[in-house]
CHARMM-style PDB file with segment names, atoms N, HN, CA, C and O in Angstrom:
ATOM      1  N   MET     1     -62.936 117.351 208.894  1.00  0.00      PROA
ATOM      2  CA  MET     1     -62.098 117.346 209.950  1.00  0.00      PROA
ATOM      3  C   MET     1     -62.147 116.356 210.883  1.00  0.00      PROA
ATOM      4  O   MET     1     -63.276 116.122 211.315  1.00  0.00      PROA
ATOM      5  N   ASP     2     -61.171 115.650 211.356  1.00  0.00      PROA
ATOM      6  HN  ASP     2     -60.254 115.840 211.005  1.00  0.00      PROA
ATOM      7  CA  ASP     2     -61.435 114.648 212.394  1.00  0.00      PROA
ATOM      8  C   ASP     2     -61.466 115.266 213.959  1.00  0.00      PROA
ATOM      9  O   ASP     2     -61.262 116.470 214.114  1.00  0.00      PROA
ATOM     10  N   LEU     3     -61.634 114.709 214.693  1.00  0.00      PROA
ATOM     11  HN  LEU     3     -61.800 113.731 214.567  1.00  0.00      PROA
ATOM     12  CA  LEU     3     -62.189 115.172 216.402  1.00  0.00      PROA
ATOM     13  C   LEU     3     -60.915 115.871 216.612  1.00  0.00      PROA
ATOM     14  O   LEU     3     -60.875 117.094 216.741  1.00  0.00      PROA
ATOM     15  N   ASN     4     -59.554 114.893 216.660  1.00  0.00      PROA
ATOM     16  HN  ASN     4     -59.587 113.899 216.555  1.00  0.00      PROA
ATOM     17  CA  ASN     4     -58.768 115.422 217.246  1.00  0.00      PROA
ATOM     18  C   ASN     4     -58.240 116.806 216.758  1.00  0.00      PROA
ATOM     19  O   ASN     4     -57.812 117.621 217.576  1.00  0.00      PROA
ATOM     20  N   GLU     5     -58.274 117.072 215.400  1.00  0.00      PROA
ATOM     21  HN  GLU     5     -58.622 116.410 214.736  1.00  0.00      PROA
ATOM     22  CA  GLU     5     -57.925 118.167 214.947  1.00  0.00      PROA
ATOM     23  C   GLU     5     -58.639 119.033 215.453  1.00  0.00      PROA
ATOM     24  O   GLU     5     -58.065 120.051 215.838  1.00  0.00      PROA
ATOM     25  N   TRP     6     -60.129 118.928 215.628  1.00  0.00      PROA
ATOM     26  HN  TRP     6     -60.595 118.101 215.315  1.00  0.00      PROA
ATOM     27  CA  TRP     6     -61.070 120.078 216.152  1.00  0.00      PROA
ATOM     28  C   TRP     6     -60.526 120.621 217.509  1.00  0.00      PROA
ATOM     29  O   TRP     6     -60.375 121.780 217.896  1.00  0.00      PROA
ATOM     30  N   ILE     7     -60.238 119.227 218.211  1.00  0.00      PROA
ATOM     31  HN  ILE     7     -60.361 118.286 217.896  1.00  0.00      PROA
ATOM     32  CA  ILE     7     -59.996 119.662 219.814  1.00  0.00      PROA
ATOM     33  C   ILE     7     -58.687 120.480 219.449  1.00  0.00      PROA
ATOM     34  O   ILE     7     -58.834 121.699 219.530  1.00  0.00      PROA
ATOM     35  N   ASP     8     -57.680 120.121 219.137  1.00  0.00      PROA
ATOM     36  HN  ASP     8     -57.560 119.130 219.071  1.00  0.00      PROA
ATOM     37  CA  ASP     8     -56.298 120.752 218.776  1.00  0.00      PROA
ATOM     38  C   ASP     8     -56.550 122.280 218.496  1.00  0.00      PROA
ATOM     39  O   ASP     8     -55.989 123.220 219.059  1.00  0.00      PROA
ATOM     40  N   SER     9     -57.613 122.343 217.402  1.00  0.00      PROA
ATOM     41  HN  SER     9     -58.069 121.579 216.945  1.00  0.00      PROA
ATOM     42  CA  SER     9     -57.842 123.888 217.286  1.00  0.00      PROA
ATOM     43  C   SER     9     -58.407 124.668 218.418  1.00  0.00      PROA
ATOM     44  O   SER     9     -57.936 125.773 218.688  1.00  0.00      PROA
ATOM     45  N   LYS    10     -59.239 124.235 218.988  1.00  0.00      PROA
ATOM     46  HN  LYS    10     -59.622 123.338 218.768  1.00  0.00      PROA
ATOM     47  CA  LYS    10     -59.812 125.022 220.109  1.00  0.00      PROA
ATOM     48  C   LYS    10     -59.143 125.041 221.391  1.00  0.00      PROA
ATOM     49  O   LYS    10     -59.675 125.333 222.462  1.00  0.00      PROA
ATOM     50  N   GLY    11     -57.761 124.659 221.177  1.00  0.00      PROA
ATOM     51  HN  GLY    11     -57.329 124.421 220.307  1.00  0.00      PROA
ATOM     52  CA  GLY    11     -56.908 125.082 222.554  1.00  0.00      PROA
ATOM     53  C   GLY    11     -56.753 123.915 223.411  1.00  0.00      PROA
ATOM     54  O   GLY    11     -56.448 124.010 224.600  1.00  0.00      PROA
ATOM     55  N   GLY    12     -56.982 122.712 222.751  1.00  0.00      PROA
ATOM     56  HN  GLY    12     -57.229 122.635 221.785  1.00  0.00      PROA
ATOM     57  CA  GLY    12     -56.896 121.227 223.434  1.00  0.00      PROA
ATOM     58  C   GLY    12     -57.827 121.137 224.005  1.00  0.00      PROA
ATOM     59  O   GLY    12     -58.866 121.763 223.797  1.00  0.00      PROA
ATOM     60  N   VAL    13     -57.569 120.126 225.055  1.00  0.00      PROA
ATOM     61  HN  VAL    13     -56.725 119.618 225.224  1.00  0.00      PROA
ATOM     62  CA  VAL    13     -58.843 119.287 225.601  1.00  0.00      PROA
ATOM     63  C   VAL    13     -59.484 120.188 226.610  1.00  0.00      PROA
ATOM     64  O   VAL    13     -60.697 120.043 226.765  1.00  0.00      PROA
ATOM     65  N   ALA    14     -58.924 121.009 227.253  1.00  0.00      PROA
ATOM     66  HN  ALA    14     -57.939 121.127 227.128  1.00  0.00      PROA
ATOM     67  CA  ALA    14     -59.292 121.816 228.132  1.00  0.00      PROA
ATOM     68  C   ALA    14     -60.644 122.588 227.558  1.00  0.00      PROA
ATOM     69  O   ALA    14     -61.811 122.422 227.913  1.00  0.00      PROA
ATOM     70  N   GLY    15     -60.116 123.472 226.570  1.00  0.00      PROA
ATOM     71  HN  GLY    15     -59.168 123.607 226.282  1.00  0.00      PROA
ATOM     72  CA  GLY    15     -60.644 124.214 225.936  1.00  0.00      PROA
ATOM     73  C   GLY    15     -61.847 123.684 225.091  1.00  0.00      PROA
ATOM     74  O   GLY    15     -62.980 124.164 225.135  1.00  0.00      PROA
ATOM     75  N   ALA    16     -61.495 122.745 224.401  1.00  0.00      PROA
ATOM     76  HN  ALA    16     -60.575 122.355 224.365  1.00  0.00      PROA
ATOM     77  CA  ALA    16     -62.797 121.847 223.652  1.00  0.00      PROA
ATOM     78  C   ALA    16     -63.893 121.285 224.909  1.00  0.00      PROA
ATOM     79  O   ALA    16     -65.110 121.375 224.748  1.00  0.00      PROA
ATOM     80  N   ALA    17     -63.410 120.821 225.906  1.00  0.00      PROA
ATOM     81  HN  ALA    17     -62.422 120.748 226.037  1.00  0.00      PROA
ATOM     82  CA  ALA    17     -64.566 120.232 226.980  1.00  0.00      PROA
ATOM     83  C   ALA    17     -65.302 121.536 227.135  1.00  0.00      PROA
ATOM     84  O   ALA    17     -66.469 121.436 226.756  1.00  0.00      PROA
ATOM     85  N   GLU    18     -64.888 123.023 227.688  1.00  0.00      PROA
ATOM     86  HN  GLU    18     -63.940 123.104 227.995  1.00  0.00      PROA
ATOM     87  CA  GLU    18     -65.562 123.892 227.801  1.00  0.00      PROA
ATOM     88  C   GLU    18     -66.461 124.350 226.898  1.00  0.00      PROA
ATOM     89  O   GLU    18     -67.475 124.937 227.276  1.00  0.00      PROA
ATOM     90  N   ILE    19     -66.192 124.135 225.607  1.00  0.00      PROA
ATOM     91  HN  ILE    19     -65.368 123.659 225.300  1.00  0.00      PROA
ATOM     92  CA  ILE    19     -66.851 124.515 224.459  1.00  0.00      PROA
ATOM     93  C   ILE    19     -68.410 123.260 224.396  1.00  0.00      PROA
ATOM     94  O   ILE    19     -69.575 123.580 224.155  1.00  0.00      PROA
ATOM     95  N   LEU    20     -67.956 122.071 224.655  1.00  0.00      PROA
ATOM     96  HN  LEU    20     -67.011 121.811 224.851  1.00  0.00      PROA
ATOM     97  CA  LEU    20     -68.708 121.067 224.578  1.00  0.00      PROA
ATOM     98  C   LEU    20     -69.618 120.965 225.855  1.00  0.00      PROA
ATOM     99  O   LEU    20     -70.718 120.431 225.711  1.00  0.00      PROA
ATOM    100  N   GLY    21     -69.255 121.426 227.080  1.00  0.00      PROA
ATOM    101  HN  GLY    21     -68.361 121.860 227.198  1.00  0.00      PROA
ATOM    102  CA  GLY    21     -69.745 121.374 227.956  1.00  0.00      PROA
ATOM    103  C   GLY    21     -69.582 119.841 228.664  1.00  0.00      PROA
ATOM    104  O   GLY    21     -70.326 119.273 229.464  1.00  0.00      PROA
ATOM    105  N   GLU    22     -68.274 119.388 228.030  1.00  0.00      PROA
ATOM    106  HN  GLU    22     -67.670 119.849 227.380  1.00  0.00      PROA
ATOM    107  CA  GLU    22     -67.996 117.816 228.771  1.00  0.00      PROA
ATOM    108  C   GLU    22     -66.822 117.971 229.792  1.00  0.00      PROA
ATOM    109  O   GLU    22     -66.197 119.010 230.007  1.00  0.00      PROA
ATOM    110  N   SER    23     -66.634 116.757 230.381  1.00  0.00      PROA
ATOM    111  HN  SER    23     -67.142 115.913 230.207  1.00  0.00      PROA
ATOM    112  CA  SER    23     -65.834 117.340 231.418  1.00  0.00      PROA
ATOM    113  C   SER    23     -64.420 117.166 230.629  1.00  0.00      PROA
ATOM    114  O   SER    23     -64.350 116.490 229.603  1.00  0.00      PROA
ATOM    115  N   PRO    24     -63.507 117.712 231.093  1.00  0.00      PROA
ATOM    116  CA  PRO    24     -61.914 117.714 230.362  1.00  0.00      PROA
ATOM    117  C   PRO    24     -61.324 115.900 230.542  1.00  0.00      PROA
ATOM    118  O   PRO    24     -60.292 115.669 229.911  1.00  0.00      PROA
ATOM    119  N   ARG    25     -61.735 115.075 231.089  1.00  0.00      PROA
ATOM    120  HN  ARG    25     -62.573 115.262 231.602  1.00  0.00      PROA
ATOM    121  CA  ARG    25     -61.409 113.553 231.397  1.00  0.00      PROA
ATOM    122  C   ARG    25     -61.954 113.105 230.264  1.00  0.00      PROA
ATOM    123  O   ARG    25     -61.266 112.574 229.393  1.00  0.00      PROA
ATOM    124  N   ALA    26     -63.368 113.289 230.148  1.00  0.00      PROA
ATOM    125  HN  ALA    26     -63.928 113.720 230.856  1.00  0.00      PROA
ATOM    126  CA  ALA    26     -64.135 112.823 229.065  1.00  0.00      PROA
ATOM    127  C   ALA    26     -63.662 113.022 227.294  1.00  0.00      PROA
ATOM    128  O   ALA    26     -63.817 112.238 226.357  1.00  0.00      PROA
ATOM    129  N   VAL    27     -63.009 114.469 227.339  1.00  0.00      PROA
ATOM    130  HN  VAL    27     -62.883 115.105 228.100  1.00  0.00      PROA
ATOM    131  CA  VAL    27     -62.708 114.709 226.435  1.00  0.00      PROA
ATOM    132  C   VAL    27     -61.247 114.238 226.096  1.00  0.00      PROA
ATOM    133  O   VAL    27     -60.951 113.833 224.972  1.00  0.00      PROA
ATOM    134  N   ALA    28     -60.547 114.298 226.911  1.00  0.00      PROA
ATOM    135  HN  ALA    28     -60.788 114.626 227.824  1.00  0.00      PROA
ATOM    136  CA  ALA    28     -59.228 113.386 227.013  1.00  0.00      PROA
ATOM    137  C   ALA    28     -59.327 112.103 226.429  1.00  0.00      PROA
ATOM    138  O   ALA    28     -58.616 111.685 225.515  1.00  0.00      PROA
ATOM    139  N   SER    29     -60.373 111.411 227.080  1.00  0.00      PROA
ATOM    140  HN  SER    29     -60.950 111.751 227.823  1.00  0.00      PROA
ATOM    141  CA  SER    29     -60.501 109.718 227.045  1.00  0.00      PROA
ATOM    142  C   SER    29     -60.934 109.736 225.397  1.00  0.00      PROA
ATOM    143  O   SER    29     -60.589 108.704 224.822  1.00  0.00      PROA
ATOM    144  N   TRP    30     -61.497 110.542 224.707  1.00  0.00      PROA
ATOM    145  HN  TRP    30     -61.778 111.380 225.174  1.00  0.00      PROA
ATOM    146  CA  TRP    30     -61.768 110.823 223.202  1.00  0.00      PROA
ATOM    147  C   TRP    30     -60.624 110.807 222.403  1.00  0.00      PROA
ATOM    148  O   TRP    30     -60.485 110.089 221.413  1.00  0.00      PROA
ATOM    149  N   TYR    31     -59.593 111.809 222.947  1.00  0.00      PROA
ATOM    150  HN  TYR    31     -59.706 112.392 223.751  1.00  0.00      PROA
ATOM    151  CA  TYR    31     -58.595 112.231 222.429  1.00  0.00      PROA
ATOM    152  C   TYR    31     -57.232 111.416 222.096  1.00  0.00      PROA
ATOM    153  O   TYR    31     -56.389 111.514 221.204  1.00  0.00      PROA
ATOM    154  N   TYR    32     -57.402 110.559 223.228  1.00  0.00      PROA
ATOM    155  HN  TYR    32     -58.087 110.479 223.952  1.00  0.00      PROA
ATOM    156  CA  TYR    32     -56.385 109.395 223.489  1.00  0.00      PROA
ATOM    157  C   TYR    32     -56.713 108.037 223.031  1.00  0.00      PROA
ATOM    158  O   TYR    32     -55.960 107.070 223.146  1.00  0.00      PROA
ATOM    159  N   THR    33     -57.968 108.024 222.469  1.00  0.00      PROA
ATOM    160  HN  THR    33     -58.579 108.810 222.375  1.00  0.00      PROA
ATOM    161  CA  THR    33     -58.866 106.851 221.826  1.00  0.00      PROA
ATOM    162  C   THR    33     -59.093 105.848 222.996  1.00  0.00      PROA
ATOM    163  O   THR    33     -59.159 104.654 222.706  1.00  0.00      PROA
ATOM    164  N   GLU    34     -59.199 106.176 224.092  1.00  0.00      PROA
ATOM    165  HN  GLU    34     -59.145 107.146 224.328  1.00  0.00      PROA
ATOM    166  CA  GLU    34     -59.382 105.254 225.352  1.00  0.00      PROA
ATOM    167  C   GLU    34     -60.578 104.589 225.551  1.00  0.00      PROA
ATOM    168  O   GLU    34     -60.856 103.478 226.001  1.00  0.00      PROA
ATOM    169  N   ARG    35     -61.425 105.803 224.981  1.00  0.00      PROA
ATOM    170  HN  ARG    35     -61.198 106.706 224.615  1.00  0.00      PROA
ATOM    171  CA  ARG    35     -62.884 105.342 224.687  1.00  0.00      PROA
ATOM    172  C   ARG    35     -64.025 106.078 223.659  1.00  0.00      PROA
ATOM    173  O   ARG    35     -64.043 107.307 223.725  1.00  0.00      PROA
ATOM    174  N   ALA    36     -64.781 105.568 222.911  1.00  0.00      PROA
ATOM    175  HN  ALA    36     -64.766 104.569 222.857  1.00  0.00      PROA
ATOM    176  CA  ALA    36     -65.653 106.320 222.159  1.00  0.00      PROA
ATOM    177  C   ALA    36     -66.566 107.393 222.786  1.00  0.00      PROA
ATOM    178  O   ALA    36     -66.970 107.165 223.926  1.00  0.00      PROA
ATOM    179  N   PRO    37     -66.933 108.520 222.183  1.00  0.00      PROA
ATOM    180  CA  PRO    37     -67.872 108.726 222.946  1.00  0.00      PROA
ATOM    181  C   PRO    37     -69.654 108.349 222.579  1.00  0.00      PROA
ATOM    182  O   PRO    37     -70.076 107.775 221.575  1.00  0.00      PROA
ATOM    183  N   LYS    38     -70.435 108.869 223.714  1.00  0.00      PROA
ATOM    184  HN  LYS    38     -70.092 109.335 224.529  1.00  0.00      PROA
ATOM    185  CA  LYS    38     -71.519 108.182 223.319  1.00  0.00      PROA
ATOM    186  C   LYS    38     -72.469 109.138 222.174  1.00  0.00      PROA
ATOM    187  O   LYS    38     -72.106 110.253 221.801  1.00  0.00      PROA
ATOM    188  N   LEU    39     -73.663 108.503 221.742  1.00  0.00      PROA
ATOM    189  HN  LEU    39     -73.957 107.596 222.045  1.00  0.00      PROA
ATOM    190  CA  LEU    39     -73.946 109.135 220.611  1.00  0.00      PROA
ATOM    191  C   LEU    39     -74.632 110.350 220.954  1.00  0.00      PROA
ATOM    192  O   LEU    39     -74.832 111.137 220.029  1.00  0.00      PROA
ATOM    193  N   LYS    40     -75.033 110.657 222.114  1.00  0.00      PROA
ATOM    194  HN  LYS    40     -74.870 110.017 222.866  1.00  0.00      PROA
ATOM    195  CA  LYS    40     -75.567 111.905 222.620  1.00  0.00      PROA
ATOM    196  C   LYS    40     -74.248 113.124 222.243  1.00  0.00      PROA
ATOM    197  O   LYS    40     -74.315 114.148 221.563  1.00  0.00      PROA
ATOM    198  N   SER    41     -73.076 112.511 222.998  1.00  0.00      PROA
ATOM    199  HN  SER    41     -73.022 111.679 223.550  1.00  0.00      PROA
ATOM    200  CA  SER    41     -72.233 113.502 222.674  1.00  0.00      PROA
ATOM    201  C   SER    41     -71.456 113.591 221.363  1.00  0.00      PROA
ATOM    202  O   SER    41     -70.752 114.571 221.118  1.00  0.00      PROA
ATOM    203  N   VAL    42     -71.571 112.680 220.618  1.00  0.00      PROA
ATOM    204  HN  VAL    42     -72.143 111.884 220.817  1.00  0.00      PROA
ATOM    205  CA  VAL    42     -71.136 112.948 219.158  1.00  0.00      PROA
ATOM    206  C   VAL    42     -72.095 114.055 218.364  1.00  0.00      PROA
ATOM    207  O   VAL    42     -71.770 114.955 217.589  1.00  0.00      PROA
ATOM    208  N   VAL    43     -73.166 113.715 218.768  1.00  0.00      PROA
ATOM    209  HN  VAL    43     -73.430 112.984 219.397  1.00  0.00      PROA
ATOM    210  CA  VAL    43     -74.004 114.989 217.865  1.00  0.00      PROA
ATOM    211  C   VAL    43     -73.976 116.020 218.768  1.00  0.00      PROA
ATOM    212  O   VAL    43     -74.581 116.945 218.226  1.00  0.00      PROA
ATOM    213  N   ASN    44     -73.486 116.458 220.178  1.00  0.00      PROA
ATOM    214  HN  ASN    44     -72.995 115.706 220.617  1.00  0.00      PROA
ATOM    215  CA  ASN    44     -73.239 117.431 220.355  1.00  0.00      PROA
ATOM    216  C   ASN    44     -72.021 118.162 219.877  1.00  0.00      PROA
ATOM    217  O   ASN    44     -71.884 119.385 219.929  1.00  0.00      PROA
ATOM    218  N   ILE    45     -71.023 117.181 219.339  1.00  0.00      PROA
ATOM    219  HN  ILE    45     -71.134 116.188 219.296  1.00  0.00      PROA
ATOM    220  CA  ILE    45     -69.728 117.412 218.856  1.00  0.00      PROA
ATOM    221  C   ILE    45     -70.006 118.157 217.339  1.00  0.00      PROA
ATOM    222  O   ILE    45     -69.577 119.212 216.872  1.00  0.00      PROA
ATOM    223  N   ILE    46     -70.753 117.310 216.895  1.00  0.00      PROA
ATOM    224  HN  ILE    46     -71.101 116.453 217.274  1.00  0.00      PROA
ATOM    225  CA  ILE    46     -71.064 117.878 215.550  1.00  0.00      PROA
ATOM    226  C   ILE    46     -71.821 119.121 215.419  1.00  0.00      PROA
ATOM    227  O   ILE    46     -71.595 119.789 214.410  1.00  0.00      PROA
ATOM    228  N   GLU    47     -72.714 119.563 216.294  1.00  0.00      PROA
ATOM    229  HN  GLU    47     -72.898 119.020 217.113  1.00  0.00      PROA
ATOM    230  CA  GLU    47     -73.479 120.640 216.312  1.00  0.00      PROA
ATOM    231  C   GLU    47     -72.424 121.703 216.974  1.00  0.00      PROA
ATOM    232  O   GLU    47     -72.276 122.840 216.526  1.00  0.00      PROA
ATOM    233  N   LYS    48     -71.794 121.242 217.967  1.00  0.00      PROA
ATOM    234  HN  LYS    48     -71.915 120.319 218.331  1.00  0.00      PROA
ATOM    235  CA  LYS    48     -71.120 122.716 218.598  1.00  0.00      PROA
ATOM    236  C   LYS    48     -69.656 122.933 217.676  1.00  0.00      PROA
ATOM    237  O   LYS    48     -69.142 124.037 217.852  1.00  0.00      PROA
ATOM    238  N   SER    49     -69.100 122.224 216.942  1.00  0.00      PROA
ATOM    239  HN  SER    49     -69.517 121.326 216.799  1.00  0.00      PROA
ATOM    240  CA  SER    49     -68.097 122.128 216.201  1.00  0.00      PROA
ATOM    241  C   SER    49     -68.671 123.078 214.785  1.00  0.00      PROA
ATOM    242  O   SER    49     -67.919 123.499 213.907  1.00  0.00      PROA
ATOM    243  N   GLY    50     -69.853 123.238 214.815  1.00  0.00      PROA
ATOM    244  HN  GLY    50     -70.465 122.895 215.529  1.00  0.00      PROA
ATOM    245  CA  GLY    50     -70.376 123.903 213.368  1.00  0.00      PROA
ATOM    246  C   GLY    50     -70.438 122.847 212.265  1.00  0.00      PROA
ATOM    247  O   GLY    50     -70.402 123.138 211.070  1.00  0.00      PROA
ATOM    248  N   TYR    51     -70.525 121.720 212.696  1.00  0.00      PROA
ATOM    249  HN  TYR    51     -70.554 121.484 213.667  1.00  0.00      PROA
ATOM    250  CA  TYR    51     -70.546 120.484 211.547  1.00  0.00      PROA
ATOM    251  C   TYR    51     -69.159 120.899 210.492  1.00  0.00      PROA
ATOM    252  O   TYR    51     -69.076 121.073 209.276  1.00  0.00      PROA
ATOM    253  N   GLN    52     -68.388 120.942 211.354  1.00  0.00      PROA
ATOM    254  HN  GLN    52     -68.455 120.800 212.342  1.00  0.00      PROA
ATOM    255  CA  GLN    52     -66.840 120.797 210.558  1.00  0.00      PROA
ATOM    256  C   GLN    52     -66.557 119.440 211.080  1.00  0.00      PROA
ATOM    257  O   GLN    52     -65.623 118.959 210.437  1.00  0.00      PROA
ATOM    258  N   VAL    53     -67.011 118.603 212.027  1.00  0.00      PROA
ATOM    259  HN  VAL    53     -67.769 118.993 212.550  1.00  0.00      PROA
ATOM    260  CA  VAL    53     -66.612 117.360 212.700  1.00  0.00      PROA
ATOM    261  C   VAL    53     -67.797 116.695 212.120  1.00  0.00      PROA
ATOM    262  O   VAL    53     -68.740 117.486 212.092  1.00  0.00      PROA
ATOM    263  N   ASP    54     -68.079 115.590 211.672  1.00  0.00      PROA
ATOM    264  HN  ASP    54     -67.313 114.948 211.695  1.00  0.00      PROA
ATOM    265  CA  ASP    54     -69.069 114.564 211.310  1.00  0.00      PROA
ATOM    266  C   ASP    54     -69.044 113.229 211.964  1.00  0.00      PROA
ATOM    267  O   ASP    54     -68.139 113.019 212.772  1.00  0.00      PROA
ATOM    268  N   PHE    55     -69.761 112.466 211.766  1.00  0.00      PROA
ATOM    269  HN  PHE    55     -70.497 112.636 211.110  1.00  0.00      PROA
ATOM    270  CA  PHE    55     -69.502 111.140 212.273  1.00  0.00      PROA
ATOM    271  C   PHE    55     -68.468 110.396 211.858  1.00  0.00      PROA
ATOM    272  O   PHE    55     -68.002 109.651 212.720  1.00  0.00      PROA
ATOM    273  N   ASN    56     -67.945 110.368 210.754  1.00  0.00      PROA
ATOM    274  HN  ASN    56     -68.324 110.973 210.053  1.00  0.00      PROA
ATOM    275  CA  ASN    56     -66.575 109.917 210.191  1.00  0.00      PROA
ATOM    276  C   ASN    56     -65.471 110.580 210.859  1.00  0.00      PROA
ATOM    277  O   ASN    56     -64.547 109.847 211.212  1.00  0.00      PROA
ATOM    278  N   GLY    57     -65.376 111.922 211.121  1.00  0.00      PROA
ATOM    279  HN  GLY    57     -66.127 112.517 210.834  1.00  0.00      PROA
ATOM    280  CA  GLY    57     -64.629 112.600 211.832  1.00  0.00      PROA
ATOM    281  C   GLY    57     -64.302 112.335 213.409  1.00  0.00      PROA
ATOM    282  O   GLY    57     -63.193 112.517 213.911  1.00  0.00      PROA
ATOM    283  N   VAL    58     -65.428 111.886 214.083  1.00  0.00      PROA
ATOM    284  HN  VAL    58     -66.329 111.738 213.675  1.00  0.00      PROA
ATOM    285  CA  VAL    58     -65.160 111.047 215.215  1.00  0.00      PROA
ATOM    286  C   VAL    58     -64.781 109.500 215.070  1.00  0.00      PROA
ATOM    287  O   VAL    58     -63.837 109.076 215.737  1.00  0.00      PROA
ATOM    288  N   PHE    59     -65.419 108.724 214.300  1.00  0.00      PROA
ATOM    289  HN  PHE    59     -66.186 109.068 213.758  1.00  0.00      PROA
ATOM    290  CA  PHE    59     -65.045 107.261 214.769  1.00  0.00      PROA
ATOM    291  C   PHE    59     -64.173 106.721 213.848  1.00  0.00      PROA
ATOM    292  O   PHE    59     -63.666 105.680 214.264  1.00  0.00      PROA
ATOM    293  N   GLU    60     -63.689 107.172 212.354  1.00  0.00      PROA
ATOM    294  HN  GLU    60     -64.101 108.019 212.016  1.00  0.00      PROA
ATOM    295  CA  GLU    60     -62.814 106.883 211.861  1.00  0.00      PROA
ATOM    296  C   GLU    60     -61.585 106.821 212.760  1.00  0.00      PROA
ATOM    297  O   GLU    60     -61.112 105.747 213.131  1.00  0.00      PROA
ATOM    298  N   PRO    61     -61.098 107.974 213.087  1.00  0.00      PROA
ATOM    299  CA  PRO    61     -59.566 107.734 213.542  1.00  0.00      PROA
ATOM    300  C   PRO    61     -59.846 107.007 215.054  1.00  0.00      PROA
ATOM    301  O   PRO    61     -58.826 106.606 215.615  1.00  0.00      PROA
ATOM    302  N   MET    62     -60.969 106.826 215.672  1.00  0.00      PROA
ATOM    303  HN  MET    62     -61.797 107.151 215.216  1.00  0.00      PROA
ATOM    304  CA  MET    62     -61.115 105.621 216.466  1.00  0.00      PROA
ATOM    305  C   MET    62     -60.944 104.182 216.178  1.00  0.00      PROA
ATOM    306  O   MET    62     -60.295 103.328 216.781  1.00  0.00      PROA
ATOM    307  N   ALA    63     -61.725 104.107 215.045  1.00  0.00      PROA
ATOM    308  HN  ALA    63     -62.252 104.801 214.555  1.00  0.00      PROA
ATOM    309  CA  ALA    63     -61.590 102.984 214.263  1.00  0.00      PROA
ATOM    310  C   ALA    63     -60.194 102.452 213.884  1.00  0.00      PROA
ATOM    311  O   ALA    63     -59.898 101.320 214.267  1.00  0.00      PROA
ATOM    312  N   ARG    64     -59.351 103.137 213.197  1.00  0.00      PROA
ATOM    313  HN  ARG    64     -59.591 104.057 212.886  1.00  0.00      PROA
ATOM    314  CA  ARG    64     -58.003 103.508 213.289  1.00  0.00      PROA
ATOM    315  C   ARG    64     -56.973 103.098 214.048  1.00  0.00      PROA
ATOM    316  O   ARG    64     -56.047 102.365 213.699  1.00  0.00      PROA
ATOM    317  N   ALA    65     -57.207 103.719 215.363  1.00  0.00      PROA
ATOM    318  HN  ALA    65     -57.959 104.314 215.647  1.00  0.00      PROA
ATOM    319  CA  ALA    65     -56.160 103.309 216.579  1.00  0.00      PROA
ATOM    320  C   ALA    65     -56.661 101.915 217.118  1.00  0.00      PROA
ATOM    321  O   ALA    65     -56.036 100.855 217.092  1.00  0.00      PROA
ATOM    322  N   MET    66     -57.983 102.159 217.633  1.00  0.00      PROA
ATOM    323  HN  MET    66     -58.491 103.020 217.653  1.00  0.00      PROA
ATOM    324  CA  MET    66     -58.320 100.879 218.447  1.00  0.00      PROA
ATOM    325  C   MET    66     -58.426  99.514 217.548  1.00  0.00      PROA
ATOM    326  O   MET    66     -58.266  98.448 218.141  1.00  0.00      PROA
ATOM    327  N   PHE    67     -58.679  99.504 216.192  1.00  0.00      PROA
ATOM    328  HN  PHE    67     -58.809 100.371 215.710  1.00  0.00      PROA
ATOM    329  CA  PHE    67     -58.607  98.131 215.191  1.00  0.00      PROA
ATOM    330  C   PHE    67     -58.021  98.135 214.121  1.00  0.00      PROA
ATOM    331  O   PHE    67     -58.368  97.242 213.349  1.00  0.00      PROA
ATOM    332  N   GLY    68     -56.910  99.116 213.630  1.00  0.00      PROA
ATOM    333  HN  GLY    68     -56.628  99.842 214.257  1.00  0.00      PROA
ATOM    334  CA  GLY    68     -56.292  99.299 212.805  1.00  0.00      PROA
ATOM    335  C   GLY    68     -57.055  99.317 211.418  1.00  0.00      PROA
ATOM    336  O   GLY    68     -56.558  98.877 210.381  1.00  0.00      PROA
ATOM    337  N   PHE    69     -58.325  99.878 211.516  1.00  0.00      PROA
ATOM    338  HN  PHE    69     -58.728 100.235 212.359  1.00  0.00      PROA
ATOM    339  CA  PHE    69     -59.156 100.074 210.278  1.00  0.00      PROA
ATOM    340  C   PHE    69     -58.084 100.821 209.316  1.00  0.00      PROA
ATOM    341  O   PHE    69     -57.128 101.472 209.736  1.00  0.00      PROA
ATOM    342  N   LYS    70     -58.445 100.590 207.807  1.00  0.00      PROA
ATOM    343  HN  LYS    70     -59.221 100.061 207.465  1.00  0.00      PROA
ATOM    344  CA  LYS    70     -57.937 101.174 207.066  1.00  0.00      PROA
ATOM    345  C   LYS    70     -58.715 101.514 205.843  1.00  0.00      PROA
ATOM    346  O   LYS    70     -59.127 100.529 205.229  1.00  0.00      PROA
ATOM    347  N   ARG    71     -58.991 102.601 205.382  1.00  0.00      PROA
ATOM    348  HN  ARG    71     -58.657 103.401 205.880  1.00  0.00      PROA
ATOM    349  CA  ARG    71     -59.935 103.229 204.270  1.00  0.00      PROA
ATOM    350  C   ARG    71     -59.506 102.633 203.085  1.00  0.00      PROA
ATOM    351  O   ARG    71     -58.356 102.911 202.746  1.00  0.00      PROA
ATOM    352  N   PRO    72     -60.144 101.885 202.375  1.00  0.00      PROA
ATOM    353  CA  PRO    72     -59.438 101.452 201.026  1.00  0.00      PROA
ATOM    354  C   PRO    72     -59.194 102.670 200.102  1.00  0.00      PROA
ATOM    355  O   PRO    72     -59.827 103.722 200.195  1.00  0.00      PROA
ATOM    356  N   GLU    73     -58.205 102.425 199.191  1.00  0.00      PROA
ATOM    357  HN  GLU    73     -57.690 101.571 199.115  1.00  0.00      PROA
ATOM    358  CA  GLU    73     -57.765 103.341 198.466  1.00  0.00      PROA
ATOM    359  C   GLU    73     -58.464 103.073 196.932  1.00  0.00      PROA
ATOM    360  OT1 GLU    73     -58.209 103.832 195.996  1.00  0.00      PROA
TER     361      GLU     73
END
């Protein structure tokens, strides 16, 4: 699952921020791909999501939005 799907499943930015112990502004900046989360936050996301989100789920959507990354078919 990608990070935005997980955030949506937790009631949006405010709900995910509460679960993660992060500020809503930080979570919103990840959601709207304004910036990537720091490594410590990524590990927290993975753990608090119950491993539903992994490193690819955090960084692949960011790479697509920021750099036009496309996974080879």
